[in-house]
C-alpha positions as CSV (number, residue, x, y, z in Angstrom):
1,M,-30.5,18.8,27.2
2,N,-33.2,16.4,28.1
3,R,-31.3,12.8,27.3
4,R,-30.8,11.1,31.0
5,R,-30.7,7.6,29.5
6,L,-27.1,7.3,28.9
7,L,-25.3,3.8,30.7
8,L,-21.6,3.4,30.8
9,G,-20.7,1.4,28.0
10,A,-18.5,-1.5,27.4
11,G,-15.4,0.0,26.3
12,G,-16.1,2.7,29.5
13,A,-16.5,0.0,31.7
14,G,-13.9,-1.8,30.7
15,V,-11.8,0.9,31.2
16,L,-13.0,1.5,34.6
17,A,-12.9,-2.0,35.6
18,A,-9.5,-1.6,35.5
19,L,-9.0,1.4,37.7
20,G,-11.0,-0.3,40.5
21,G,-14.4,1.5,40.2
22,G,-16.2,2.9,43.0
23,A,-16.6,7.1,44.1
24,A,-12.7,7.8,43.3
25,Y,-10.5,6.0,41.1
26,A,-7.0,6.0,40.3
27,L,-4.1,4.8,37.8
28,A,-1.5,3.0,39.9
29,G,1.0,6.1,41.4
30,R,0.2,8.5,44.0
31,D,2.1,10.7,42.1
32,R,0.1,11.4,39.0
33,P,-1.8,14.5,38.2
34,V,-4.9,14.8,39.4
35,A,-8.2,15.0,37.2
36,L,-11.7,15.9,39.0
37,V,-14.6,15.1,36.9
38,Y,-17.6,16.7,38.6
39,R,-20.4,13.4,39.4
40,G,-23.9,14.6,40.8
41,P,-27.3,16.0,40.3
42,A,-26.0,18.5,37.6
43,S,-25.0,15.9,35.6
44,C,-26.8,13.1,33.7
45,S,-26.5,9.1,34.1
46,G,-23.1,8.0,32.4
47,C,-22.1,11.2,31.5
48,S,-19.4,11.8,34.3
49,E,-17.8,7.8,33.8
50,A,-17.9,8.9,29.9
51,V,-15.3,11.6,30.2
52,A,-13.5,10.3,33.1
53,A,-12.9,7.1,31.2
54,L,-11.8,9.2,27.9
55,L,-8.8,11.1,31.3
56,A,-8.6,7.5,32.0
57,R,-7.4,6.7,28.3
58,M,-4.7,10.0,27.8
59,P,-1.0,9.0,27.5
60,A,-0.4,11.5,30.5
61,G,-1.9,9.3,33.6
62,Y,-4.0,11.2,35.3
63,R,-5.4,10.0,38.5
64,V,-9.1,10.5,37.7
65,Q,-11.2,11.3,41.0
66,Y,-14.6,12.1,40.9
67,C,-16.1,15.1,43.0
68,G,-19.7,16.3,44.2
69,P,-22.3,16.1,46.3
70,A,-22.0,12.3,47.0
71,E,-18.5,11.8,46.5
72,H,-15.8,11.3,48.3
73,L,-14.5,14.6,47.7
74,P,-16.4,17.5,47.1
75,L,-16.0,20.3,44.8
76,S,-14.2,22.9,46.8
77,A,-11.1,25.0,47.0
78,E,-9.2,22.2,49.0
79,T,-10.2,19.5,46.3
80,L,-9.1,21.4,43.4
81,A,-6.3,22.4,44.6
82,G,-5.0,19.1,44.5
83,A,-5.9,18.6,40.6
84,V,-4.4,19.9,37.3
85,I,-8.2,19.6,35.6
86,Y,-11.5,20.0,36.4
87,A,-14.0,18.6,33.9
88,Q,-17.5,19.4,33.9
89,P,-19.4,16.6,31.9
90,G,-23.1,16.7,29.8
91,G,-26.3,16.8,32.0
92,G,-29.6,18.5,32.2
93,E,-30.7,22.3,31.6
94,V,-28.1,25.1,32.4
95,R,-30.5,27.0,34.5
96,Q,-31.3,23.5,36.6
97,A,-28.1,22.9,36.7
98,W,-26.3,26.6,37.5
99,R,-28.6,25.9,40.8
100,R,-26.8,22.8,41.9
101,L,-22.9,24.5,41.6
102,R,-23.1,28.3,41.6
103,N,-21.6,28.0,45.2
104,A,-18.8,26.8,43.6
105,A,-18.3,29.2,40.7
106,E,-15.5,31.2,42.8
107,D,-13.5,28.1,43.4
108,V,-13.7,27.2,40.2
109,R,-12.9,30.5,38.5
110,A,-10.1,30.6,41.3
111,F,-8.6,27.4,40.1
112,V,-8.4,28.2,36.4
113,N,-7.3,31.8,36.6
114,R,-4.1,30.4,38.8
115,G,-3.5,28.0,36.1
116,G,-5.7,24.9,36.0
117,S,-7.8,23.9,33.3
118,Y,-11.2,23.2,33.0
119,L,-12.8,20.4,30.6
120,G,-16.7,21.5,29.8
121,F,-18.1,18.6,27.3
122,C,-22.2,20.1,26.3
123,L,-23.5,21.7,29.3
124,G,-20.3,21.7,30.6
125,A,-19.3,24.1,27.7
126,Y,-22.4,26.3,28.3
127,L,-21.6,26.7,32.3
128,A,-18.1,28.4,31.1
129,A,-19.8,31.0,29.6
130,S,-21.0,34.0,32.0
131,G,-24.2,34.7,33.7
132,Q,-25.5,31.4,34.4
133,G,-21.6,29.8,34.5
134,Y,-18.7,29.9,36.0
135,G,-17.6,33.3,34.0
136,L,-13.8,31.9,32.2
137,L,-14.7,33.2,28.7
138,D,-14.0,36.2,27.4
139,R,-14.6,37.8,23.8
140,V,-16.4,34.4,23.4
141,A,-20.5,33.5,23.4
142,V,-21.8,30.7,23.9
143,E,-25.4,29.5,22.5
144,G,-27.0,26.2,21.4
145,Y,-26.1,25.0,17.8
146,I,-29.6,23.8,16.9
147,Y,-30.9,27.7,16.6
148,T,-28.1,29.1,14.4
149,A,-28.7,29.7,11.1
150,G,-28.5,26.8,8.4
151,A,-27.8,24.3,11.6
152,T,-28.8,20.5,10.4
153,V,-30.3,19.6,13.9
154,R,-33.3,21.7,14.9
155,D,-34.7,19.5,18.0
156,T,-33.4,18.3,21.3
157,D,-33.1,14.6,20.1
158,D,-29.9,12.5,19.9
159,A,-28.4,12.7,16.9
160,V,-24.7,12.7,15.4
161,V,-23.7,15.5,13.6
162,G,-20.9,16.4,11.2
163,V,-18.0,18.8,12.2
164,R,-14.4,19.5,10.3
165,W,-12.3,18.9,13.6
166,R,-8.9,20.9,12.3
167,D,-10.1,20.9,8.6
168,R,-11.1,17.2,8.7
169,P,-14.2,15.5,8.3
170,R,-15.5,13.9,11.4
171,H,-19.1,12.6,12.8
172,M,-19.7,13.4,16.3
173,F,-22.8,12.2,18.9
174,F,-24.7,15.1,19.6
175,Q,-27.8,16.5,21.8
176,D,-28.8,20.1,22.0
177,G,-24.9,21.2,22.1
178,A,-23.4,24.5,22.4
179,A,-21.9,26.6,19.8
180,F,-19.5,29.4,20.4
181,R,-19.0,32.8,18.6
182,L,-15.4,34.4,18.7
183,Q,-15.4,38.6,18.8
184,A,-12.7,40.0,17.5
185,G,-9.2,39.3,20.0
186,A,-11.0,36.4,21.5
187,P,-8.3,34.4,23.4
188,A,-9.3,31.0,21.7
189,T,-8.6,28.9,18.9
190,V,-11.0,26.9,17.1
191,L,-10.5,23.2,16.8
192,A,-13.8,22.5,15.2
193,T,-16.7,24.3,13.5
194,Y,-20.2,22.4,12.6
195,D,-21.2,22.1,8.6
196,T,-22.4,25.8,8.7
197,G,-19.2,27.0,10.0
198,A,-20.2,27.9,13.8
199,P,-17.6,26.8,16.1
200,A,-17.9,23.3,17.8
201,A,-15.2,23.2,19.9
202,I,-12.8,25.7,21.5
203,V,-9.5,26.2,23.5
204,A,-9.4,29.1,25.3
205,T,-7.4,31.1,28.1
206,Y,-8.6,32.4,31.2
207,G,-5.9,34.1,33.3
208,A,-2.8,31.4,33.6
209,G,-4.9,28.9,32.9
210,R,-7.0,27.0,30.2
211,V,-10.6,26.1,29.4
212,G,-11.2,23.7,26.6
213,L,-14.9,23.2,25.6
214,T,-17.2,21.0,23.4
215,G,-20.4,21.0,21.9
216,P,-20.7,17.9,20.4
217,H,-19.6,15.0,22.6
218,P,-16.1,13.1,21.5
219,E,-16.4,11.1,24.8
220,A,-19.7,9.2,23.9
221,D,-18.8,5.1,23.7
222,R,-20.3,2.8,21.7
223,S,-23.9,2.5,24.1
224,W,-24.6,6.1,23.2
225,Y,-25.2,5.4,19.8
226,S,-26.6,2.1,19.9
227,D,-28.9,3.3,22.7
228,A,-30.1,5.8,20.5
229,G,-30.1,3.8,17.2
230,L,-27.4,5.9,15.7
231,T,-24.4,5.0,13.7
232,N,-21.2,7.0,13.4
233,P,-19.6,6.8,10.3
234,D,-16.5,7.0,11.4
235,G,-16.7,4.1,14.0
236,I,-16.2,4.5,17.5
237,R,-12.9,6.5,18.4
238,F,-11.9,8.4,21.1
239,D,-9.0,10.9,19.2
240,L,-10.8,13.8,18.9
241,G,-11.5,14.5,22.8
242,Q,-7.9,13.2,23.3
243,D,-6.7,15.9,21.0
244,L,-9.0,18.2,23.2
245,I,-7.7,17.4,26.2
246,E,-4.0,17.8,24.8
247,S,-4.8,20.9,23.3
248,T,-6.1,22.2,26.3
249,M,-2.9,21.2,28.7
250,R,-0.7,22.7,26.0
251,A,-2.8,25.8,25.0
């Protein structure tokens, strides 16, 4: 996962401008549910902002705030206690990211176990696993799609992949994203599959909480495609990301 050149596109920038920008931004109304988005050295440029913009579009009216080592809010048990969602965006190599995040692992697990929701996009999906990750999955393994049998993408370059989302063909931005292997009895539902049939997006349970994960990037705005010289045949749409969030919150 070596893409670092993403910039917040015009669509996301418009959302952030409407919300006021800054280290933390909010929809009007302090009583709205809080969605935390990690922003820091374990995420890539533009990735946190794209996830935040996706959450800000949701009808639920989330009050979206950044957390991280250089933000007003740290990633801590106290910060998580005031939220309903913690989102881990795309970023760098798993091992390096985990070194920066592992001290928060117990707090994130406790947050989800008590009923919070975790959203993982690309790197964030890898980090939901055990080992070098938060350990939020039961009988679900996470692996790189590009290494699976029959994968149509075999390198870590930016690409567009075909998926079947709720059994409908769609296309998504992709860069070394995760695939999932569900064992029998896994407490998880598959939302989307790659063209090989390998799960590309899932919603699982952990304790009293929910875990929504995607290998491809449903949050990608127009700039992600234009900067990479790519085109999405479906156009720039955010309904798949919205479905992931809504499905996670009602799981």
